KETI-932849 format. One line per field, with one value per residue: residue number from 1; x, y, z of N, C-alpha, C in turn. Coordinates in steps of 0.001 Angstrom, whole numbers, padded with zeros to 6 digits. Layout:
residues N
num	c(NUM_...);
nxx	c(X_...);
nyy	c(Y_...);
nzz	c(Z_...);
caxx	c(X_...);
cayy	c(Y_...);
cazz	c(Z_...);
cxx	c(X_...);
cyy	c(Y_...);
czz	c(Z_...);
This chain:
residues 303
num	c(1_2_3_4_5_6_7_8_9_10_11_12_13_14_15_16_17_18_19_20_21_22_23_24_25_26_27_28_29_30_31_32_33_34_35_36_37_38_39_40_41_42_43_44_45_46_47_48_49_50_51_52_53_54_55_56_57_58_59_60_61_62_63_64_65_66_67_68_69_70_71_72_73_74_75_76_77_78_79_80_81_82_83_84_85_86_87_88_89_90_91_92_93_94_95_96_97_98_99_100_101_102_103_104_105_106_107_108_109_110_111_112_113_114_115_116_117_118_119_120_121_122_123_124_125_126_127_128_129_130_131_132_133_134_135_136_137_138_139_140_141_142_143_144_145_146_147_148_149_150_151_152_153_154_155_156_157_158_159_160_161_162_163_164_165_166_167_168_169_170_171_172_173_174_175_176_177_178_179_180_181_182_183_184_185_186_187_188_189_190_191_192_193_194_195_196_197_198_199_200_201_202_203_204_205_206_207_208_209_210_211_212_213_214_215_216_217_218_219_220_221_222_223_224_225_226_227_228_229_230_231_232_233_234_235_236_237_238_239_240_241_242_243_244_245_246_247_248_249_250_251_252_253_254_255_256_257_258_259_260_261_262_263_264_265_266_267_268_269_270_271_272_273_274_275_276_277_278_279_280_281_282_283_284_285_286_287_288_289_290_291_292_293_294_295_296_297_298_299_300_301_302_303);
nxx	c(-035398_-033218_-033973_-035380_-033782_-032110_-033871_-034374_-032018_-031677_-033759_-032772_-030717_-031638_-034218_-033842_-031262_-028844_-025332_-023075_-021495_-022969_-025232_-024135_-023289_-025831_-026825_-025388_-025781_-028219_-027970_-026389_-028643_-030382_-029225_-028830_-031598_-031954_-030418_-031916_-034407_-036724_-036900_-038021_-040220_-041406_-042054_-039692_-040397_-042063_-040195_-040442_-042150_-040733_-039684_-039743_-040600_-039778_-037636_-035814_-035128_-033897_-031663_-030305_-029621_-027750_-025679_-024958_-023788_-021729_-019778_-020024_-020054_-022002_-022403_-022564_-024879_-026859_-026615_-027465_-030293_-031131_-030915_-032692_-035107_-035482_-035591_-037871_-039928_-039480_-040547_-043278_-044043_-043865_-045849_-045259_-045370_-047910_-047564_-045548_-042617_-040670_-041634_-041970_-039413_-036897_-034515_-031688_-031572_-029477_-028176_-029746_-030068_-029811_-031445_-029873_-029660_-029721_-028417_-030095_-028882_-027696_-029881_-030928_-028999_-029244_-031844_-032060_-030270_-029313_-028664_-026324_-027552_-027733_-026956_-028214_-030912_-032955_-033385_-035267_-037484_-036112_-035390_-037901_-038932_-037265_-037818_-040391_-040218_-038948_-040757_-043031_-042126_-041882_-041506_-039523_-040961_-043203_-043432_-042853_-044961_-047064_-049858_-051302_-054109_-053764_-052781_-053491_-053316_-054591_-055749_-053414_-052296_-051829_-052402_-051522_-050938_-049654_-047659_-049000_-051148_-052412_-054033_-053117_-053265_-051126_-049460_-048691_-045693_-045393_-043302_-042741_-045036_-044735_-042520_-043298_-045430_-044160_-042450_-044478_-045849_-043734_-041853_-043056_-045186_-043302_-041880_-043714_-044170_-046595_-048039_-049996_-050093_-050863_-049312_-047282_-044254_-042184_-039786_-036779_-037898_-040618_-041845_-043148_-041749_-038832_-037391_-034724_-034088_-034734_-033141_-030548_-031158_-031167_-028428_-027035_-027630_-026701_-024008_-023284_-023549_-021896_-022883_-023520_-026108_-028926_-032341_-033627_-032218_-033584_-036288_-035527_-034590_-036725_-038571_-037095_-036356_-039121_-039571_-037573_-038414_-040431_-042818_-045462_-045231_-047444_-048539_-046292_-045941_-048324_-047893_-045748_-046677_-046315_-047390_-047133_-046248_-043739_-041967_-041611_-040759_-037935_-036800_-036914_-034590_-032490_-033195_-032784_-030414_-028970_-029924_-028507_-026057_-026326_-026879_-024427_-022469_-023178_-024302_-023082_-022249_-021536_-019290);
nyy	c(025393_024418_022740_020894_019836_018483_016537_014987_013925_012241_010622_009342_007931_006092_004993_004490_003205_004300_004963_007016_008822_008568_009870_012420_013169_013384_015528_017875_017827_018984_021112_023006_023154_024549_026862_027821_028362_030379_032384_032840_033743_036329_037342_039456_039570_037346_035478_034184_031934_030664_029501_026916_027134_027793_025326_023512_021838_023140_024691_022591_021290_023351_023896_021549_021829_023949_022810_020879_023014_023979_021875_019762_016212_013401_011458_012971_014647_012870_011794_013945_014002_011927_012665_014790_013642_011776_013471_015055_012859_012354_014995_014666_012341_013456_015380_017955_018589_018450_017483_015776_017246_016073_013794_013345_013517_011766_009152_007880_004361_003081_003853_002685_001293_-002236_-004044_-005193_-008514_-010485_-013981_-016967_-018486_-016395_-014877_-016586_-016928_-014409_-014250_-016199_-015719_-016010_-014011_-013871_-014613_-012153_-008517_-007451_-006315_-005310_-007040_-009219_-007236_-006241_-008412_-009279_-007389_-007638_-010235_-009984_-007928_-009523_-011466_-010526_-008381_-005786_-001965_000411_002776_001505_-000501_000628_001937_000057_-000661_-002039_-002916_-003675_-006177_-009643_-012388_-014835_-015139_-014907_-012583_-009396_-005912_-003203_000277_001616_003269_006605_006397_003985_000921_-002329_-005833_-008591_-011331_-013179_-015066_-017921_-017930_-015418_-014402_-015948_-014287_-011917_-012152_-013008_-010754_-008786_-009742_-010597_-008113_-005578_-004399_-003528_-001518_000424_001332_001666_003501_004125_003138_003072_001707_-000874_-001441_-000192_002379_002388_004016_003822_005367_005475_003653_004990_005994_006268_004757_002089_001558_001711_-000571_-002557_-002238_-002935_-005761_-006766_-005958_-007738_-010260_-010085_-009013_-006862_-004568_-002968_-001328_-001695_-004245_-006275_-006165_-006342_-008925_-010445_-010202_-011176_-013657_-014900_-014847_-016428_-018681_-019288_-017810_-015631_-012713_-010657_-011427_-010620_-008143_-006998_-007693_-006259_-003870_-002259_000380_000305_-002290_-002354_-001482_-003641_-005477_-005298_-006951_-009357_-009314_-009778_-012232_-013444_-013191_-014900_-017310_-017388_-017735_-020337_-021850_-021700_-022848_-025505_-026674_-029094_-028536_-026027_-024847);
nzz	c(055911_056527_058878_057489_055711_057594_058961_056653_056235_058239_057777_055491_056440_058554_057608_055030_054985_054154_053641_055672_053954_051602_052401_052949_050733_049068_050698_050433_047506_047512_048991_047127_045218_046607_047043_044584_043874_045816_044708_042363_043107_043909_047108_048481_047138_047854_050768_052957_054362_052631_050907_049672_047550_045400_044611_042157_039205_036733_038095_038998_036626_035328_037061_036629_033875_034484_035877_033802_032283_033616_033322_034780_035360_033771_035475_037908_037480_037455_040055_041487_040550_041549_044251_044660_043957_045851_048193_047413_047478_050284_051320_050599_051990_054504_054308_053774_051085_048541_045855_043481_042122_040861_039612_036746_035577_034549_035598_034366_033728_034043_036473_038521_041626_042469_045122_048192_049815_052482_052649_053254_055330_056860_057688_059319_061263_062423_063376_065124_067078_070387_073457_076119_079526_081131_080678_078355_078214_076615_074780_074225_073191_071011_069346_068975_067145_064761_063730_063273_061466_059327_058771_058126_056156_056392_056541_058231_059331_059495_061439_063571_064055_064847_066429_069296_068803_066070_065829_065155_066401_066588_064206_062554_061257_060405_060789_058561_058317_055568_053309_051920_053474_053186_053922_054547_054799_056231_056430_059579_060796_062872_064370_064691_065867_068405_069571_069504_071357_073660_074167_074606_076884_078866_079158_077905_079714_082064_080562_080294_082599_084480_082875_079730_076418_073098_071196_070107_070161_072386_073656_076072_077897_077819_075783_072544_069875_068168_064889_065111_067248_066457_064667_066226_067535_065485_064626_066855_067209_064859_065033_066925_065798_063836_061408_058753_058496_057305_058025_055193_054299_055513_054837_051918_052093_052933_050616_048539_049372_049365_046609_045420_046786_045094_045222_043639_041916_041845_044523_046444_045696_046838_049467_050246_049899_047546_045298_042628_040536_039105_040810_042355_040597_040572_042237_040907_039298_041048_041872_039495_039039_041134_040226_037926_038969_040386_038363_036749_038562_039039_036738_034337_032235_032281_032958);
caxx	c(-034924_-032156_-034338_-035954_-032431_-031669_-034585_-034000_-030660_-031935_-034385_-031828_-029639_-032397_-035301_-033120_-030039_-027689_-023995_-022865_-020881_-023929_-026072_-023615_-023401_-027178_-027261_-024604_-026319_-029385_-027525_-026254_-029738_-031059_-028419_-029213_-032614_-031983_-030131_-032942_-035976_-036786_-037659_-038780_-041763_-042030_-041511_-038623_-041041_-042685_-039157_-040658_-042808_-039853_-039284_-040659_-039887_-038885_-036237_-034910_-034847_-032819_-030427_-029574_-029038_-026586_-024816_-024212_-023097_-020496_-018848_-020293_-020218_-023376_-022822_-022880_-026179_-027506_-026812_-028336_-031877_-031643_-031023_-033698_-036240_-035543_-036164_-039387_-040814_-039632_-041339_-044729_-044273_-043732_-047088_-044988_-045901_-048844_-047459_-044152_-042285_-039876_-042344_-041922_-038071_-036380_-033226_-031162_-031700_-028146_-028025_-030532_-029248_-030375_-031463_-029101_-030559_-029187_-028807_-030949_-028089_-027324_-031230_-031092_-028148_-029404_-032912_-031999_-029424_-029765_-027586_-026219_-028760_-027667_-026390_-028973_-032248_-034117_-033314_-036646_-038094_-035483_-035556_-039384_-039227_-036619_-038450_-041746_-040097_-038704_-041996_-044067_-041616_-042295_-040668_-039091_-042021_-044584_-043047_-042732_-046490_-047956_-050758_-051829_-055068_-053451_-052465_-054387_-052291_-055275_-055895_-052243_-052163_-051284_-052857_-050389_-051016_-048469_-047268_-050281_-052159_-052796_-054280_-053043_-053256_-049951_-049549_-047311_-045491_-045448_-042014_-042892_-046170_-044211_-041431_-044078_-046163_-043169_-042363_-045603_-046184_-042336_-041243_-043725_-045386_-042379_-041414_-044841_-044132_-048000_-048757_-050775_-049875_-051515_-048171_-046725_-043005_-041813_-038504_-036810_-038641_-042023_-042296_-043426_-040518_-038526_-036624_-033324_-033893_-034950_-031688_-029730_-031208_-030663_-027007_-026191_-027607_-025953_-022519_-022833_-023511_-021233_-023564_-023682_-027359_-029837_-033500_-033922_-031739_-034307_-037281_-035238_-034454_-038098_-039204_-036049_-036587_-040294_-039608_-036758_-039181_-041697_-044020_-045814_-044798_-048374_-048918_-045233_-046361_-049504_-047493_-044793_-047564_-045926_-048502_-046763_-045618_-042409_-041261_-041314_-039915_-036601_-036359_-036811_-033230_-031747_-033347_-032297_-028558_-028775_-030427_-027433_-024845_-026436_-026346_-022862_-021649_-023686_-024312_-021720_-021627_-021523_-017870);
cayy	c(024454_023697_021620_020013_018676_017602_015482_014428_013229_011073_009378_008376_007033_005292_004698_003692_002546_004654_005226_008340_009503_008864_011041_013763_013766_013883_016714_018550_018122_019767_022479_023492_023430_025674_028081_028469_028607_031562_033350_033004_033973_037793_036928_040634_039532_036094_035443_033267_030704_030252_028934_025836_027505_027680_023859_023084_021032_024125_024882_021485_021223_024585_023723_020295_022562_024739_021696_020561_024176_024198_021037_018563_014927_013049_011171_014085_015091_011526_011864_015325_013669_011007_013240_015571_012781_011208_014706_015220_011928_012545_015988_014066_011455_014612_016211_019107_019022_017172_016955_015667_018049_015356_012787_013105_013576_010364_008664_006829_003000_002463_004322_002225_000224_-003259_-004180_-006311_-009291_-011579_-015221_-017548_-018918_-015043_-014770_-017704_-016466_-013252_-014322_-017299_-015453_-015634_-013544_-014302_-014348_-010807_-007704_-007131_-006304_-005134_-008069_-009573_-006446_-006139_-009688_-009379_-006343_-008167_-011334_-009311_-007216_-010349_-012364_-009495_-007485_-004163_-000908_000792_003345_000584_-001565_001370_002487_-000997_-000622_-003388_-003313_-003998_-007514_-010582_-013445_-016096_-014940_-014984_-011548_-007886_-004776_-002219_001439_001872_005009_007184_006183_002679_-000214_-003659_-007035_-009000_-012570_-013145_-016547_-018561_-017595_-013885_-014390_-016162_-013518_-010612_-012545_-013030_-009371_-008092_-010650_-010289_-006673_-004252_-003610_-003027_-000352_001353_002128_002147_004284_003477_003469_002117_001405_-002123_-001234_001062_002774_001975_005238_003666_006123_005117_003345_005858_005349_006383_003806_001115_001584_001275_-001828_-003324_-002098_-003685_-007106_-006988_-005962_-009007_-011595_-010029_-008886_-005404_-004449_-001758_-001726_-002117_-005511_-007208_-006139_-006798_-010270_-011017_-010230_-011970_-015153_-015347_-015045_-017561_-019851_-019649_-017022_-014929_-011417_-010089_-011605_-010307_-006457_-006886_-007757_-005171_-002520_-001595_000624_-000149_-003662_-002050_-001375_-005192_-006243_-005060_-008070_-010374_-009164_-010171_-013617_-013800_-013292_-015973_-018370_-017946_-018324_-021658_-022959_-021904_-023560_-026905_-027318_-029880_-027923_-024601_-024587);
cazz	c(055021_057263_059547_056513_055449_058617_058845_055371_056428_059186_057479_054645_057280_059416_057025_053967_055424_053147_054526_055949_052751_050469_052851_052887_049043_048795_051110_049547_046042_047737_049442_045948_044579_047507_046868_043355_043942_046444_043806_041481_043614_044849_048347_048919_046869_048398_052104_053351_054776_051416_049918_048981_046192_044197_044437_041167_038271_036109_038779_038962_035330_035009_037912_035911_032738_034903_036377_032526_031549_034352_033011_035830_034702_033777_036928_039163_037359_037769_041389_041662_040147_042736_045597_044616_043845_047180_048967_047084_048316_051813_051571_050369_053135_055761_054200_053442_049865_048090_044665_043338_041173_040076_039021_035194_035596_034490_036134_033661_034487_034485_037719_039455_042383_043007_046539_049010_050610_053352_052269_054343_056731_057675_058158_060538_062140_062851_064090_066092_068025_071545_074086_077502_080199_081501_079780_077033_078900_075700_073677_073808_072168_069659_068603_068297_066069_063727_063527_062639_060168_058283_058814_057006_054919_056806_056515_059641_059661_059538_062373_064823_064156_064869_067800_069888_068068_064561_065686_065198_066894_066545_062655_062198_060409_060874_059848_058585_057668_054779_052531_051556_054401_052498_054781_053895_055855_056174_057557_060547_060896_064149_065435_064939_066680_069854_069944_069988_072596_074696_074502_075511_078549_079733_078808_077711_080978_082742_080133_080310_084067_084833_081825_078825_075015_072127_070555_070406_070482_073223_074168_077519_078659_077620_074882_071043_069372_066946_063777_065642_068391_065773_063944_067262_067950_064423_064507_068069_067227_063483_065340_067785_065014_062579_059907_058135_058310_057395_057867_054159_054136_056089_053856_050664_051926_052738_049411_047659_049542_048748_044987_045232_046761_044179_045237_042195_041823_042489_046015_046986_045793_047898_050880_050435_049869_046500_044385_041206_040439_038456_042134_043098_039842_040863_042922_040027_038743_042157_041962_038321_039246_041792_039327_036908_039787_040715_037105_036485_039709_039125_035466_034169_030523_032078_033290);
cxx	c(-033883_-032709_-034682_-034812_-032062_-032330_-034662_-033068_-030869_-032985_-033822_-031201_-030818_-033537_-034633_-031877_-028836_-026173_-023821_-022315_-022003_-024845_-025492_-023538_-024849_-027490_-026563_-025240_-027532_-029097_-027195_-027494_-030425_-030315_-028687_-030690_-033013_-031464_-031091_-034354_-035784_-037632_-038467_-040283_-042470_-041388_-040822_-039356_-042093_-041502_-039738_-041543_-041974_-039262_-040295_-040042_-039154_-037514_-035486_-034409_-033625_-031587_-029407_-028808_-027667_-025301_-024038_-023257_-021537_-019496_-019115_-020568_-021804_-023469_-023151_-024272_-027014_-027901_-027784_-030168_-032177_-031888_-032243_-035029_-036351_-036023_-037529_-040346_-040734_-040539_-042927_-044943_-044646_-045094_-046585_-045522_-046782_-048649_-046028_-043620_-041329_-040614_-042224_-040292_-037366_-034988_-032816_-031357_-030207_-027483_-028892_-029788_-030114_-030451_-030474_-029769_-029269_-029282_-029686_-030190_-027904_-028674_-031249_-030134_-028484_-030779_-032901_-030809_-030018_-028601_-027455_-027247_-028766_-027071_-027033_-030351_-033383_-034077_-034638_-037667_-037685_-035577_-037031_-039635_-038182_-037189_-039959_-041394_-039787_-039961_-043025_-043499_-041997_-041224_-040657_-040580_-043384_-044414_-043209_-044103_-047293_-048632_-051307_-053157_-055007_-053108_-053609_-053666_-053055_-055495_-054686_-051769_-051914_-051807_-051849_-051265_-049773_-048379_-048592_-051368_-053062_-052852_-053833_-053006_-052202_-049896_-048338_-047214_-045490_-044557_-042393_-044007_-045409_-043243_-042350_-044779_-045405_-042765_-043386_-046014_-045008_-041572_-042086_-044357_-044560_-041967_-042537_-044797_-045526_-048676_-049754_-050396_-050535_-050468_-047387_-045144_-042407_-040385_-038329_-037532_-040168_-042727_-042629_-041835_-040251_-037657_-035275_-033102_-034137_-033393_-030506_-029941_-030761_-029364_-026319_-026486_-026751_-024424_-022299_-022852_-022636_-021977_-023700_-025351_-027956_-031241_-034092_-033383_-032774_-035468_-036907_-035310_-035759_-038614_-038167_-036448_-037723_-040236_-038734_-037449_-040450_-042755_-044216_-045243_-046051_-048678_-047573_-045599_-047006_-048743_-046451_-045608_-046818_-047314_-048371_-045826_-044199_-041387_-040774_-040604_-038349_-035894_-036281_-035427_-032246_-032041_-032655_-030752_-028312_-029070_-029175_-026156_-024878_-026196_-025067_-021928_-022183_-024103_-023242_-021278_-021454_-020001_-016931);
cyy	c(023639_022439_020698_018916_018017_016238_014636_013380_012176_010359_008671_007664_005910_004527_003761_003170_002879_005071_006539_009297_009620_010201_012404_014229_014286_015343_018071_019122_019061_021117_023397_023977_024701_026860_028569_028897_030289_032556_033731_033720_035379_037333_038104_040597_038137_035732_034346_031952_030321_029810_027813_025907_027522_026432_023291_022396_021898_024476_023784_021403_022239_024332_022464_020923_023326_023909_021309_021568_024374_023048_019909_017145_014430_012191_011764_014439_014385_011576_012816_014610_012756_011648_014127_014619_012264_012259_015148_014418_011739_013806_015559_013138_012444_015265_017547_019558_017869_016623_016799_016395_017222_014237_012288_013467_012408_010178_007594_005234_002414_002831_003542_001168_-001025_-003400_-005244_-007162_-010229_-013028_-015930_-018055_-017613_-014708_-015475_-017255_-015235_-013388_-015362_-016831_-015476_-015036_-014297_-013966_-012862_-009858_-007175_-007120_-006103_-005897_-008674_-008747_-006342_-007208_-009898_-008578_-006866_-009411_-010921_-008726_-008227_-011321_-011536_-008631_-006026_-003290_-000388_001758_002634_000000_-000464_002109_001472_-000650_-002001_-003837_-003939_-005584_-008323_-012148_-014753_-016320_-015235_-013617_-010250_-006837_-003561_-000868_001984_003352_005339_006787_004879_001862_-001429_-004561_-007908_-010254_-012358_-014543_-016793_-017997_-016162_-013748_-014629_-015132_-012285_-010828_-012568_-011629_-008767_-008670_-010390_-008753_-005672_-003712_-002997_-001817_000446_002056_002429_003378_003401_003938_002416_001491_-000118_-002113_-000023_001224_002146_002737_004970_004545_005299_004942_004327_005099_005087_004894_002326_000512_001363_-000122_-002821_-003470_-002946_-005161_-007547_-007052_-007389_-010118_-011470_-009916_-007454_-005312_-003060_-002428_-002482_-003618_-006604_-007239_-006636_-008505_-011109_-011300_-011303_-013593_-015913_-015747_-016117_-018682_-020207_-018813_-016084_-013515_-010508_-010122_-010825_-008724_-006223_-006764_-007004_-003761_-001751_-001111_000207_-001361_-003420_-002009_-002636_-005803_-006083_-006576_-009386_-010342_-009816_-011608_-014384_-014175_-014694_-017315_-018887_-018336_-019708_-022388_-022825_-022748_-025081_-027610_-028122_-029184_-026638_-024184_-024677);
czz	c(055675_058120_058796_056052_056425_058992_057693_055541_057413_058657_056196_055419_058032_058502_055610_053900_054697_054189_054566_054641_051791_051112_052910_051385_048742_049306_050691_048001_046370_048180_048170_045151_045532_047356_045590_043179_044685_045508_042900_041815_044297_045870_048868_048399_047153_049806_052290_053323_053576_050207_049134_047753_044912_044063_043446_040113_037193_036713_038801_037652_034992_035919_037085_034759_033198_035430_035039_031966_032363_034094_033854_034966_034743_035091_038126_038974_037713_039419_041925_041573_041237_043950_045809_044503_045257_048406_048705_047655_049623_052275_051456_051544_054302_055523_054149_052186_049376_046728_044241_042169_040240_039172_037448_034823_035609_035232_035171_034338_034799_035869_038897_040354_042533_044625_047058_049880_051451_052784_053578_055678_057478_058336_059564_061551_063116_063729_065312_067358_069459_072696_075348_078557_080832_080356_078599_077459_077770_074567_073076_072798_070881_068583_068000_067159_064885_063029_062556_061405_058997_058136_057783_056122_055423_056798_057901_060231_059951_060995_063739_065190_064566_066264_068139_069033_066723_064620_065967_065184_066269_064747_061959_060898_061255_059863_059974_057737_056786_054387_051775_052229_053733_053628_054154_055192_055162_056968_058351_060802_062468_065151_065409_066024_068338_070189_070459_071073_074003_075047_075073_076898_079467_079845_078819_078784_081619_081853_080195_081766_084520_083873_080865_077393_074230_071115_071068_070985_071182_073364_075626_078480_078524_076702_073388_070534_068062_065971_064201_066500_067618_065199_064966_067479_066740_064353_065658_067725_065789_064086_066045_066849_063824_061362_059856_057792_058282_057494_056423_053729_054581_055236_052604_050787_052184_051254_048369_048050_049208_047347_044767_045659_046189_044208_043990_042750_042545_044074_046699_046958_046687_049453_051387_050287_048954_045448_043144_041169_039781_039534_042603_041865_039779_041526_042169_039289_039970_042024_040535_038307_040060_041205_038632_037639_039866_039372_036799_037329_039457_037894_035193_032760_030881_032535_032345);
């Protein structure tokens, strides 16, 4: 379980872009739950390596009841629900479990977080940045990854998994294998095509060092790009241009800017690879906030 928890912490940091304090809080919530399971489970009858057999809806609900009985606040219980739901989804992604024991456990809507998006000026500042001619050898790669992520609304796990055969520059689209091994086709804009082409022509072969790899984006050692390396690249450019970035910030910006520009919700849902449109609908709340702000700032009778 310690190994799984460490991998989950890395996933929260890199894939979800959560702060160190939030990640630590989630992990503490889960450690408390695991200790509860350990006390309630007779491991003389159940091998320790089958610990996850006790990770059930019943054990989760019982632990929530124990938290309430100990006088924990509603906020603490809600945070635990978020922690255990996130952990369960992670286990499914990693194929450790096949069914989600938290699926029918509801989180109060007041605790849902709206995604944060960059404004268009900040996106331009980020993607148009050009470093000095020396000192940032991997910039061509990093810039191509960010441009492609914003162009097509990709998750980190998707962008690092792109293979050369997935790219269709002539058709202007990209084949993506998303969550649950679901394939989708997404468009690529011309700026992203140009940056990816430049990276492949000027840098990729040098990174391979006479080796072969099906993956488009590579580390400095010619290995497939990892979540951690992507996060480091994103943070480096963000620090240079003065923007606080997470991988989800770019994806959220993609969705928000499309909806603000008039795109319909169903099309955005398909491009993001959301199986449920309710997941996409959260962005309509963000654009609604922007509409209200514009109204209050510019309508002559709203002041």
